[in-house]
N, C-alpha and C positions, 0 to 999 in steps of 0.2 A: 462663892459657892460653886459656880461652874468650873472654876479652876481646880477646886478640891475633887469634884466628880471626875474630871479628866485625869487627874493624878492617880486617883484610885483605879480607874479603868486601865491606865497605862501600867500600873503596878501589877494588876491582875494578869494582864497580857504577858508581862515579863515573867511572872511566876509560872504561867502556863508554858511559856516557851522554854523556861529552864528545866521543867519536868518532862519535856518531850525527849523520847529516846530515839536515836537514829541507829538503825541496824544495817550494817553494810555486809555484803556477801563476802564470805571468806573461804577460800579453797586451800586446804592444807597442802604444804609443799610435798610433792611426790605422791599425792593422794591417788592419782590415776595408776601409778606403778604399783602401789600397795593393793589397790583393788584388783589389778590384773594378776598379781601374785596369788591372791585369794582364789581367783578363777582357775588358775593353773593347778592349785592344790585340789580343787573340786574335780578337775579333769583327771588328776592323778588317781583319785578315788574311783572314778568311772573305769579307767583302764585297769586298776587293781582288781576290780570286780570281774572284768572280762578275762584277765589272766587267770584269776582263781577258777572261773567257770571252765576255762580251757584245761586247766590243770586237773579238774575233776573228770571232764568228759573227753579229754584228748586221746584216750586209749579205748574208747567205746566205738568200735568200728561197725558194729552191727552186721557182720559178715560182708562188709564192703571193703573198699581199698583203704590202706593205711597211708601215712605220710611218706613212707619209703616207696610206695607204689606211685605216688602222685607228684611229689616235689622234685623240681629240677633246680638243683642248687646253683648251677651256672647262671640261670636267668635271675634267680633271687640275688646272687652276688652282684650282677650288673645293676639291678634295681637298688640295692643297698648303696652301691657306689654313687649312683645318681643323687640319692638323697643326702649322703654325707658330703658330696661335692657342693651341693646347693647350700649346705650350712657354711662351708668355707667361703663361697662367693658372697653369701649374705654378710659374713664378717668383713669382707673387703668393702661392701657397700656401707657398713657402719663406719669404717675407718675414713672413707671418703666423705661421709656425712659430717664427721667431726672436723674435717678440714674445710667444710662448707663448699665442696665441689659438687654442684648439683648435677652436671652432666655425667661425671664419673659415677656418682651415686645411682642415677637412673640406669646407667649401663649395667652395673653389677646387679641391680635389682632385676633387670630384664633377663640376665643370664640365670639368676636364681629361679625366676619364674619358669624359664624353659626347662631347667633341670627338674623342677617339681612337676611340671606337666609330663615330662618323660617318665618320671616315676609312676604317676597315676596311669599313664597309658600302658605301661608294662604290666601293672597290677590288673587293669581291666582285661588285658589280653590273657593273663593267667586265669582269671575267673572264667572268661569265656571258654577257654580250653578245658577247664575242669568240668564245667556244666555240659559241654559237648561230649565229654567222655563219660557222662552219666554220674559224675561225682558232684552233684549240686548240694546245697545246704540241707535238703530234705532227706538225703541218703542215709545219714547216720548222725549220732550225737557229736562225734568227732568233727564232721564237716560243718555241722551247724555252728559249733563253737568257733571253728576256724574262720568261717565266712564272717561271723559277727565281729570277731576281734580285728581281723585284717581290714575288713571294709570300714569299720569305725575309724581306724587310723587313716585309711584312704580318704574318707570324708573330711577329716580334719585337715589333711594336706590340700584337698580341693578348696576348702574354705580359706586356708592360708594363701592359696594362689589368688583367689578373688580379692582378699584383703590386700595382697601385695600389688595387684593391678590398680586397685583403688588408691593406694598410697602413691603409686607412680603418677597417677593423674593429679593428685593433690600437690605433690612436689613440683610437677611440671607447671601447674597454675600459680602456686603461691610461694614456691621456693622452699628452702630449708629453714622455715620459721620454727620457733620453739615448739609449737603444737605438733607440727609434722615430725620433728625430731623425737618428741616424746612417743608419738604413735609408732614410729619406726623402731624404737627401742622395745615397745611392747610386742610388736610383731617379731622382733628378733628373739625375744624370750620364747614366744610361741613356737617359732620355727625350730629352735634348738631343742625345745621340749619334745617335739615330734621326732627328732632324730634319736633322742634317748629312748623313747618308746619303741621306735623301730628296731633299735639294737636289741631290746628285749624280745621283740617279735621274732627277729632273725635267729636269735640264740635259742629261745624257749620253744618256738613253734617249728621253725624249719630245720635247724641243726639237730635238735633233739628228736624231731619228727622222723628223720631218716634212719635213726637208730632202730635196730630190730627189737 
């Protein structure tokens, strides 16, 4: 009788064990890249709204200065060159990353960060000059939409620089592991996205702004 009881208990335990479900964590392949693409699409909508606002308000000068009176295309061209060059140097960093050359990757990332910082510095100098000339964002609807659009892009570049410095620290500490490569690729998409947006700003705001 004790043997029968033990057998029943053992059978019940086995049945319970067989009905137990084990759930393991599962991360879909390239899930981080997909999520980042979704973020970039939402950022596209933000900039689309800002461009649309500028399109509506960009000719409302309110008896104040126009883009032709304020914009210095030579300075803007230098700033554009800095950002486009930073996109090229980031491309070199990605190539070195794919070759698993940590030192060269960090060097190109540093050059990219310096070019991005130069872009932000020139943009801040332009803002300071405009405000000093009495052409602040409160002067007219044109200037309000201009400052909102351009400064939003500048904030994105500043965030990109902070992210880039963080990635340099991570690569310096942990090397070119799979997680760091994935994050560098996400940052690459973000950086090139900012270049595309700036080309739109340069064409739609500055070049068209100097037209009578």
